[in-house]
N, C-alpha and C positions, 0 to 999 in steps of 0.2 A: 531720477528714475526710482520708482517704488517697486518692490518685489513682494510676491505673495509668500507668507511665512507660515501658513497653516499646517497643522499636523493631522493627518487622516489615515484611515485604514487602507483606502484605495485612492488612486490618482488617475483620473480619466482625461486623456488628451483627445480632442476632437478636431480633425481636419475637415472643416465644414465647407460645403459647396451648396449651390442652389437646389440640386436634385439628389445629391448623395452626401454621405459623411463617413469618414473612416474613423473608427473608435479604437483607441488603445488604452487599456487599463492596467496599471501596475499596482502591486501590493507594497507594503512598507519596506520590503527588502529589495524592491526594484525588479521583481520578477514579473514578466508579462503573464497576466491571467486571462486576458482577452485581447484579440486583435482582429477586427472584422470591418468590412465595408458594408454599409447598409443604406437603404433609401432614407432621405432626409424627411422623415415622418415622425411625429410625436409618439404614436403607438409603438412603432418599431424601436425607437430609441429607449423608451421606458421598459419595453420587454427585454432589451439587451442589458439594461442596468439592474434589472430586478434582483439577481443574486448578490449584487454588490451595494445595494442601496444604503446599508447601514455603515455610515462613516465614509462616504465617497465625496470627492470634490470634482467638479467638471470644469475644465479649462478650454476656452474657445478663443481663437484669434479674432481680432476685431475686423470683421468684413461685413458686407451689406446685409447678410442673412442671419445675423446673430440674434435679432430681436426675439424670434419665436423660441429659441433654445433658452434664453434668459427667462422669458415669461413662463415657460414650461417648468424650469427648475424652481422658480419662485413658487409656482402653484403647488408643486410636489414637495416643497421644502427640501430641496437638494442644494447643497452649497455650489455656487456658481461664481467663476471669476472670468473676467474678460482680459485678453492679452493685447498689449500695444503692438500693432502690426509691424511698425518700423523697427522697434527695438527687437522684437522676436526674430525678424529677418536677419538682423545683424548678429544675434547671439547664436542661432542654430543653423546658420547657412553652411552648406557643405557641398561636396563635389556632386553627389547624387541627390535627386529630389523626387520623391514620389509621395502619394497620399499616406502610405504606410509609414514611411520614414518621418514625415512631418507630424503625424499623430503621435508616434513614439517619442519624438523629441519634445513635443508639447507636454506629454505626460512626465517626462524626465525633468523638464524645467520646473514643473509643479512640485515634484517630489524633492528636488534639490534646493528649493527656495530661490530659484533664479527666474521665476515666471514674472515678466515685466507687466505691471498692471495698467490697464486703461480704465476709464470711468464708465461703468455700466449705467447709463442714464435710465432712471426708473420709468416703468410703464405708467401711462396716465398723463405724463408731462411731455414725453418725447414726441408724441403725435403733434402737439401744438408747436414744438420746437422745429420739427421737420416741415411743417406748413410755413413757418416764418422763413426757413431757409429756402423754400420754394419761391416765396415772394422775392427774396433777394436775387434769385436766379432770373426771375422775370424783369426785375429792375435793371439788372446788368445787361440783359438782352436788349432792352429798350435803349439804354445808354449806348450800346454798340451800334445800333441803327442810327441814332442821332450823330454819332461820330462818323459813320459812313457818309451821311449827307454832307457833313462838313468837308470830308475828304474829296468827294466829287466836286464840291464847290472850289476847292483849292486846286484840283487837277486842271481846271480851265482858267485859273488865275483871276477869279471873279472877286468882287469886294466881299469882305467878311460878312457872315450872317450874324448880325448883331443881336438879334432877339433870341430868347430862350426857345429852342426848337422842341423842348419837351412838352410845350403847351400847344394844342391844336389851333388856338386863336392866333398864333404867330406864323401860320403856314400860308397866309394869303398869297404872297408873291410866288411861293413854290407851287401852289395849286393853279395859279393863273398861267404858269408856264412861261413867264416873261424873262426869267433869269437864264435858263439854258436854251441854247439855240437848236440843238439836235433833238429830234423826237425820241430817239432811243435813250438819251440821257434823261430827258424828262420822265420817261417811263421808269427808268431805273430809280430815280428819286421818288417817283410816285409809289413804287412798291414799298420803299422804306417808310413812307408816310402812312400807308395803309396798315403796315405791320405795327408801327408805333401807336397808331390810334387803337388798334385791337388790343395791344398789350396794355395800353392805358386803361381801357375799360376793365380788363381782367384784374389789373392791380387795384383799381378802385373798389371793385366788388370784393376782392380778397381782403383788403384793408378794412372794409366795412364789416365783414364777417369777423375778423380778428378783434376789432375794437368793440363790437356790439354783441356778438354771440358767444365768443370763447370765454369760458370762466377762468379768471386769473387765479392760479393756485396759491400764490403768496401775495395777497393784495397789499399788505403793509410794505414789503420790500419794493413792490412795484410803485407805490406812491412815493417812497423815498427816492427812487431813481428818477421819477418825474420832477423832483425838486431841482435837478440839475438844469441850468438854463439851456434851452435849445433841445432838450430831450422830450420828444412827443410821445404819443400813445404807442405807435408801432415800434419806434426805436427803444422805448422803455420795455416793451414786451420782449424784444430781441435780446437786450441785455439780461433781463430776468431769466429767460429760458436757456440762454447759452451758458451762463455761469451757475445756474441752479442754486447752489448753496455756498456762500462764502466760507462757511465753517469747515468745509472739506479741505481747505488750504490752511496749512499750519502757519505759514508766514506770508507776508505781502509779496515777498520775492517769488514764492511758488505760484501765486496767483498771476503776477505779471508775466512770468515765464509761460504759464498755461495760455495766457491771452496773446502771446507772441509780441509783447510790448518791450521785451529786452533781448539783448544778444548775449548768449552765453560764451564766456571766454575760453579759448583753447590755449593751454600753457604746457610746456614741457622743459624740464631742466632750467627753470627760471626764465625761460624765453616765451614771449607771447607769439602764438602761431595764428592769431586771427580769432574769428568767431565761428559759431556753427549752430546747428539746431533750428534753422529757419523754417523747416517744415514740421517741427514738433510742437504741438499745441493746437489751439482752437482758432482756425482761420476766420470763422464767422464772428467770434468775439473780438478779434483784432479789427475786423472791418467795422463792427459796431462802435468801438471806441474811436476809430478814425472818423466815423460819421459824427459822433458826439463832439469831437474836437472841432470839426468844421462848423457845426451848428453853434457851438459856444462862441466862436470867433464872430459869427454873424449877428448874434443877439447881445453880446457883451462888449461894451466899449473898452473895458479894462483888458479883456482877452485880445481884442484887436490891436491895442497899443503894444501889449506884451509880444504878440506875434511879430509885429512890424520890427520891433527892436531886435528880437532874437534872430529873425530872418536876415537882417543886415549882415550878421556875422556868420551864420551857419546855414542859411538857405531856408526857403519856404517849407520844403519837405521835412527837414530836420526839426523845424519849429513845431509843425503839426504833430510829428512823431513824439516829441517831448511832451507836448500838451496832452496827447492821447495817453501817454504813460502816467502823467500826473493825474488824469481823470481816473485811470485804472486804480491807482493807489488810493484815491479818495473814495471810490466806490467800495473797495475792499473794507476800508475802515468804517464807512457809513453803514454797511450791512452787518458788519461784526458788532458794532456798538449800537446799532438800531437808532441811528441819527439821520436827520435830513442834511442836505448839502449846505455847507456854510461857505459862502463865497469869500468872506474875509479870511477865514482860516486857510482856504485853498490858496489864495494869493500870498498870504503871509509866509507860507512855507515854500514859496517858489525859489528855485535855485538861481543864484546870480548869473548874469550872462557870462559865458565862457566856462561854466561848470556843468558837468553832466550829473543829474541826479541818478543815484544807483538804487537798485532794488535790494533792500536788505533781505538776507536769506538766500540770495542767488548771486553767483559770480557773473555779473552782467553789467552792461551799460545800456543807455536808452536807445531803442531802435528808431532809426530815422523813418 
């Protein structure tokens, strides 16, 4: 956890909502100089800050509407920090909760050096990142529909659907209606197929836009990521825009923790109490490394053999989790050193079976 340690004349805590915002400003002595609820509008916010513009810092909790506040502060050259929503909830939770109380606590966390930082993703890149995240949502919806078709097939104890249902060319039997006897069941499956087909067209159009129209902000890092076997254009873009800059992580352990590829240990009085922090970090980056691990196994015979051996002792899920963490470690060093993926070096440093590679700089073991 990182905390903001800046020294300012005024500390502005904002409890932000979609249509309103409560603003609390403290001076260096912790005295409240302003405490007001206003409309969530740039002009109103700037007018409120006008008497305190010299030496103020604005702190906002990370929620869906923070983009415009960050962009406004950047445009007006006002110091802005983004607070980690989960950590802030744990730190300033109390018996009573109102917008006024929340804004005051945010301002006091800023002044006291206890404001937990989240990464304020820069304008100009987060738009592409959000579009990539939307693509992932569509892919997951398509996968859920395919799963439902398989569930309906199992409900009637019919032979397994052996072909890849993600491709429309494999729907012949389902379209003919010879598999399911009841008309309502056929209609149920038909709805799934229609939705899958529509989503497939949307995903193809979106991927074409991402790969042909979107300008890659860091083309050199993107090409280095593409040197990893199995990482294609879209997955390479996802990795690039989710991690943004490897330089913002001091150690590889911090990066693996951010990507949710490690489990952080909980200890007290010399006793291990398990692990935690499963929801802290970037879920999209964790998914991307999981996809990269699956693709690596598909295209690399060496990866396939390693996975088979590791899975015999620890299970398939654990094997893929370890491989994803190893890829995360490699990507961190690749981007920091500006090098392409070296498969020999990657496998040369593989941990022997039975050992868990640990993330240096973080008290953690590899996530399954």
